GULUM-747336 format. One record per residue (C-alpha): x, y, z. Coordinates in steps of 0.05 Angstrom, whole numbers, padded with zeros to 5 digits, always signed. Example, Ala and Ser with C-alpha at 12.3 -4.5 7.8 and 13.67 -1.06 7.14 Angstrom:
REM residues 2
+00246-00090+00156
+00273-00021+00143
END
This chain:
REM residues 226
+00267-00440+00683
+00285-00462+00612
+00213-00486+00601
+00186-00419+00624
+00232-00382+00576
+00212-00427+00518
+00138-00418+00533
+00145-00343+00538
+00183-00335+00473
+00137-00383+00435
+00075-00346+00460
+00106-00280+00439
+00121-00311+00371
+00049-00333+00362
+00020-00265+00383
+00069-00230+00336
+00048-00276+00279
-00026-00262+00291
-00012-00187+00291
+00029-00193+00227
-00026-00233+00194
-00078-00180+00211
-00033-00125+00183
-00021-00168+00121
-00096-00171+00109
-00103-00096+00119
-00046-00084+00069
-00081-00125+00017
-00147-00088+00028
-00112-00021+00022
-00082-00042-00045
-00152-00061-00071
-00182+00004-00045
-00128+00046-00077
-00137+00013-00145
-00213+00017-00142
-00216+00090-00119
-00168+00110-00174
-00208+00071-00225
-00271+00107-00204
-00233+00173-00210
-00212+00156-00281
-00285+00143-00299
-00302+00213-00274
-00241+00243-00306
-00257+00213-00374
-00328+00238-00365
-00363+00173-00381
-00435+00199-00391
-00469+00138-00361
-00426+00140-00299
-00435+00215-00289
-00510+00208-00297
-00512+00151-00247
-00474+00192-00196
-00519+00253-00205
-00582+00211-00201
-00557+00177-00138
-00543+00245-00105
-00610+00271-00128
-00644+00210-00098
-00607+00220-00032
-00626+00294-00030
-00698+00279-00050
-00694+00318-00115
-00747+00292-00164
-00757+00351-00211
-00724+00332-00278
-00703+00404-00290
-00668+00408-00223
-00634+00341-00236
-00611+00367-00304
-00585+00431-00271
-00548+00390-00218
-00516+00349-00273
-00493+00413-00309
-00467+00448-00247
-00439+00389-00208
-00368+00404-00185
-00334+00344-00216
-00265+00377-00214
-00270+00387-00138
-00292+00314-00131
-00232+00291-00172
-00185+00332-00127
-00217+00298-00067
-00201+00231-00099
-00129+00253-00106
-00127+00267-00032
-00158+00199-00017
-00105+00167-00061
-00051+00202-00021
-00080+00177+00044
-00087+00105+00018
-00016+00106-00012
+00013+00131+00054
-00025+00078+00093
-00005+00024+00043
+00068+00044+00050
+00069+00045+00126
+00029-00020+00132
+00072-00057+00081
+00134-00032+00118
+00109-00059+00184
+00089-00126+00152
+00158-00134+00120
+00194-00117+00186
+00150-00164+00226
+00163-00222+00179
+00238-00210+00185
+00229-00206+00261
+00191-00273+00261
+00246-00305+00220
+00298-00281+00269
+00256-00304+00328
+00252-00374+00299
+00327-00381+00304
+00326-00362+00377
+00267-00408+00391
+00302-00467+00359
+00364-00455+00401
+00322-00448+00464
+00285-00513+00450
+00348-00549+00429
+00319-00572+00363
+00363-00611+00314
+00390-00576+00253
+00348-00617+00204
+00281-00606+00238
+00229-00561+00205
+00196-00537+00269
+00198-00461+00274
+00225-00449+00204
+00159-00425+00174
+00181-00353+00162
+00255-00371+00156
+00290-00424+00116
+00227-00465+00102
+00195-00405+00067
+00257-00379+00032
+00279-00448+00012
+00215-00458-00028
+00206-00387-00053
+00192-00384-00128
+00213-00334-00181
+00141-00309-00187
+00141-00293-00112
+00205-00254-00122
+00172-00215-00177
+00108-00200-00139
+00134-00137-00104
+00152-00107-00172
+00084-00126-00201
+00049-00091-00144
+00091-00028-00157
+00076-00031-00232
+00001-00038-00221
-00001+00020-00172
+00041+00064-00218
+00000+00051-00281
-00062+00065-00240
-00040+00129-00204
+00003+00161-00258
-00049+00169-00314
-00101+00194-00265
-00055+00246-00233
-00027+00270-00300
-00095+00276-00333
-00124+00312-00272
-00068+00364-00271
-00074+00375-00346
-00148+00385-00337
-00134+00437-00283
-00089+00475-00332
-00146+00476-00383
-00193+00504-00330
-00140+00556-00313
-00152+00544-00239
-00086+00563-00207
-00105+00544-00136
-00135+00476-00156
-00075+00462-00200
-00025+00478-00145
-00062+00435-00094
-00066+00376-00142
+00008+00381-00160
+00029+00382-00087
-00017+00324-00068
+00006+00283-00129
+00079+00295-00112
+00069+00272-00040
+00032+00210-00065
+00089+00191-00111
+00140+00202-00056
+00105+00149-00016
+00100+00104-00078
+00175+00111-00087
+00187+00094-00013
+00139+00036-00019
+00180+00007-00076
+00246+00021-00041
+00226-00011+00024
+00198-00072-00012
+00265-00082-00046
+00305-00073+00018
+00262-00114+00065
+00239-00171+00020
+00299-00212+00040
+00313-00274+00082
+00347-00232+00135
+00378-00163+00142
+00454-00159+00143
+00482-00151+00214
+00502-00082+00236
+00573-00066+00215
+00573-00118+00160
+00606-00110+00092
+00539-00091+00062
+00528-00037+00114
+00597-00008+00103
+00584-00004+00029
+00518+00033+00039
+00543+00080+00093
+00566+00149+00070
+00640+00164+00071
+00664+00217+00119
END
């Protein structure tokens, strides 16, 4: 019976680790996508002539437009402002996905660390053994200062990428005197930065060796007074 329990819990641990690893990879991809999409948006926003021309020529090629006059007209009348607003919406989606995925990854790693303690007890492993300490004391015992900083570096990179793009886009909307477009962009930008704030907050709270037990001194400090 003990062997069956140990096998069941170790198999569950392995499956959870595999799921966590896949989500970890997805989180990293989302971060890259968010930075790249915002970078492309900045190129449009700053109206880099070569980049705008390349985009228009690509669209003209897809649509089969070969007349130089029509291509020039497309370049003049292309709705770059609407495209930039669409990029804002994409940024919101990617930021929300990045937040939720990072939250799940952080929780799963905490869960794996807690499971390791239970597995070690079930297997009767000695205190000084390293088996089933990968996400627990083995990881946290060798964690470096740079690793501790990484969560803040990610937040800084996302902020210095999203903030200039959002601010410049909204300022451009004011210059166009497009009330509807300005309102939409302000709302979408606010929602995006709400998720950025929550991303930073959850990274700070969950990037720990283990959560304090319910009813602990830390919990009592953080709980509101009645």
